[in-house]
C-alpha positions as CSV (number, residue, x, y, z in Angstrom):
1,T,0.0,-0.1,0.1
2,R,2.5,2.5,-1.0
3,G,1.5,5.8,-2.9
4,D,0.1,9.1,-2.0
5,I,-2.6,8.3,0.4
6,Q,-4.1,11.7,-0.4
7,V,-4.9,10.7,-4.0
8,F,-6.4,7.5,-2.8
9,A,-8.4,9.5,0.0
10,Q,-9.7,12.0,-3.0
11,L,-10.6,9.1,-5.3
12,A,-12.5,7.2,-2.1
13,E,-14.5,10.5,-1.9
14,E,-15.3,10.6,-5.5
15,F,-16.3,6.9,-5.6
16,Q,-18.8,7.8,-2.9
17,N,-20.7,9.7,-5.2
18,A,-20.4,7.1,-8.0
19,D,-24.1,6.4,-8.0
20,R,-25.0,9.9,-9.3
21,L,-22.6,9.5,-12.0
22,I,-24.0,6.0,-13.0
23,E,-27.5,7.5,-12.9
24,G,-26.3,10.3,-15.2
25,G,-26.8,8.4,-18.4
26,D,-24.0,7.9,-21.0
27,I,-22.1,11.1,-19.8
28,G,-22.2,10.1,-16.3
29,I,-21.2,6.4,-17.2
30,K,-18.3,7.9,-19.0
31,A,-17.2,10.1,-16.2
32,Y,-17.4,6.9,-14.0
33,Y,-15.1,4.9,-16.5
34,N,-12.8,7.9,-16.3
35,L,-12.8,7.7,-12.5
36,N,-12.0,4.0,-12.7
37,E,-9.1,4.8,-15.1
38,R,-7.7,7.4,-12.5
39,L,-7.8,4.7,-9.9
40,D,-5.9,2.4,-12.3
41,R,-3.3,5.0,-12.9
42,A,-2.9,5.8,-9.1
43,I,-2.3,2.1,-8.3
44,E,0.1,1.9,-11.0
45,E,2.0,4.8,-9.8
46,A,2.1,3.4,-6.3
47,I,3.6,0.2,-7.3
48,S,7.4,0.2,-7.6
49,S,7.7,-3.1,-9.6
50,A,7.9,-2.5,-13.3
51,Y,6.9,-6.1,-13.8
52,L,3.8,-5.7,-11.9
53,V,2.9,-2.6,-13.6
54,S,3.3,-4.3,-16.8
55,A,0.9,-7.0,-15.7
56,L,-1.6,-4.7,-14.4
57,K,-1.6,-2.9,-17.9
58,T,-2.4,-6.1,-19.5
59,L,-5.3,-6.8,-16.9
60,H,-6.6,-3.3,-17.5
61,L,-7.2,-4.3,-21.2
62,H,-9.1,-7.3,-20.1
63,L,-11.1,-5.3,-17.5
64,A,-12.0,-2.7,-20.1
65,R,-13.9,-5.3,-22.1
66,I,-15.7,-6.5,-18.8
67,R,-16.6,-3.0,-18.1
68,R,-18.2,-2.6,-21.5
69,L,-20.3,-5.6,-20.9
70,S,-21.5,-3.9,-17.6
71,R,-22.2,-0.6,-19.3
72,R,-25.9,-1.6,-20.1
73,D,-26.3,-2.8,-16.2
74,P,-26.4,0.3,-13.9
75,Q,-27.1,-2.0,-10.9
76,R,-23.8,-4.0,-11.6
77,L,-22.1,-0.6,-12.1
78,K,-23.2,0.6,-8.7
79,A,-22.3,-2.6,-6.9
80,A,-18.8,-2.4,-8.6
81,A,-18.4,1.1,-7.4
82,V,-19.1,0.0,-3.8
83,E,-16.7,-2.9,-4.3
84,T,-14.0,-0.5,-5.6
85,L,-14.7,1.7,-2.7
86,V,-13.8,-0.8,-0.2
87,I,-10.6,-1.5,-2.0
88,I,-9.6,2.3,-1.8
89,E,-10.6,2.5,1.6
90,A,-8.4,-0.5,2.4
91,I,-5.6,1.2,0.7
92,V,-6.1,4.6,2.5
93,D,-6.2,2.6,5.7
94,R,-3.0,0.9,4.8
95,N,-4.6,-2.5,5.1
96,P,-3.2,-4.7,2.4
97,E,-4.9,-7.7,3.5
98,L,-8.3,-6.3,3.2
99,A,-7.3,-4.5,-0.2
100,A,-6.5,-8.0,-1.5
101,S,-9.7,-9.7,-0.3
102,A,-11.8,-6.8,-1.5
103,T,-10.1,-6.9,-4.8
104,Q,-10.4,-10.7,-5.0
105,V,-14.3,-10.4,-4.3
106,H,-14.6,-7.4,-6.8
107,M,-12.8,-9.5,-9.6
108,Q,-15.1,-12.6,-8.9
109,Q,-18.4,-10.5,-8.9
110,S,-17.2,-9.0,-12.2
111,L,-16.4,-12.4,-13.7
112,R,-19.6,-13.8,-12.6
113,N,-21.4,-10.9,-14.3
114,A,-19.5,-11.0,-17.5
115,L,-20.2,-14.7,-17.7
116,E,-23.9,-14.2,-17.0
117,T,-24.1,-11.6,-19.5
118,A,-22.5,-13.5,-22.3
119,R,-24.7,-16.4,-21.5
120,S,-27.6,-14.3,-21.7
121,R,-26.7,-12.7,-25.1
122,A,-26.0,-16.2,-26.4
123,V,-29.5,-17.3,-25.4
124,T,-31.1,-14.4,-27.0
125,E,-29.0,-14.7,-30.1
126,R,-30.2,-18.3,-30.6
127,V,-33.9,-17.2,-29.9
128,A,-33.7,-14.5,-32.5
């Protein structure tokens, strides 16, 4: 949990208002995704390992795809914002165990949603 805690505290404050962004239609959702990208960059800047930063950048490419699947599901976006807020608050509190656990939960929920969305689309396409 290295990095500028003030940056993460500011991000936590902004994530507390993520519901309003998500409810703001396409413009709000775009702002929410920009907030997520700022968090990604803050985490990358806090990491001292070039190898881990490279791995995270690769992960972010895949996460962008998952985020696109969630774009049409405001409830999932809101849940993801809460999950992300728990991660950020753990960083601010310098609690790496909680940050890791919260990240694991967030990734699992995101994967579950992506798989359900893909299955639903496949069924819809077969029916159509």
